[in-house]
N, C-alpha and C positions, 0 to 999 in steps of 0.2 A: 354557676360560673360559665362563662361563654366558651365556645369551642375555638380552638386555634384556627388560623388561616388554612383553608384547604389547599391541596396541591394545585388546584385550578385557579388560585388567586392571581390577579393580574396587577402588576405595579402600575400606578398612575402614570409613570413615565411614558407609557404607550399612548396616553391621551394628551401629553404635553404639547405637541405641535398644534393640535386643534385649540387647546386652551390658550396658548400663547397668541394665536391669531385672534381669538375672541378678546383677549386683554388689549391687544394692539388696537382693535376696532373700538373698544370702549373708551380708550384714552383720546380718541379722535372725535368723540361726540360729547355733547353737554349732558351732565348727570340729570336724570329725570326726563330727558327728551324722549319722544316716541322711539327714536333709533336705539337709545340706551335700553329701553324696556324690551325691545325685540332681541337685542344681543344678550341680555341677561336671561331671557326665556330660552334662547338657543343654547346657552351655556348649561342651563338647568337640564335640558334634554340630553346633553352629553354626560352629565354627572348623575342624574336621577335614576336611571334604570339600574336595577340590581342592588346588591348589598356591598357596603364598604366595611372592611374589617380592620380594626386598630391593630397594627403590626405587633406591638408589644403585649397588649392585654388580651387580644383576641375578641374584644367586644365588637358586636355587629351593629352597623348603622345604615339607615336609609336617608338619602339626601331629600330634604323637603322643599327648600326654597333658596333662591339667590336674591341678594338685595345689595343696596349701597349702605355703608355704615356712615352715619352722620354724627360726628363727635367733634369737639374742639381738640385740635392737636394734630400730630403727624398721621394719624390713621383716618382722617376725615376723607370721606368718599371712597374708601377702599371697598372692594367687592367682598361681600360676606356670604358664607354658606351656613344655612340652618339645617341641622340633621337630627335624627331621632334614633335612640337606642331601640333596636328591634325587640329586645327581650323585656326591658323595663318601661319603655315609653318616654324616658327622660329626653328632653330636648336641649340642644346645644347650638351655639353660633360661634363661628370663628372666621377670621379673615380667610379668603381663598388661598392666599399664599401659605398661611399656617396650616390649613387643612391639607394642602398638597405638598407640604414639606417632605422631602425625600425620606422614605422609610417610615412615615407616620401611618398611612392607610394603604390597604391593598383593596382593589376592586375584585369582588368575589363572583362576578359574572352572573348575578341574579340568583345565586344559590343561597337560600336563607337557612 
């Protein structure tokens, strides 16, 4: 069983101003354009360092990749986050907004 969030866990809210700026920039460029790729890489650099802990279960994850979700329907071209369970290696993908939903994940500041 995973350990609970340490006292040093940081809520994602502290990163929201930067993430919101990235999202604003993404909506101003064409999906798949060189600018789009650069912005997604910059977002990854903001989210990738350290371990994210699921607030309810205490499961620890490492963000692996940012991408665009291409599907038919209302989620088309949403920004997606792929992340990996630190303990089991299982991989998951969610939309960025779902990943950053308040109270879902805490950033544990690189402590595995």
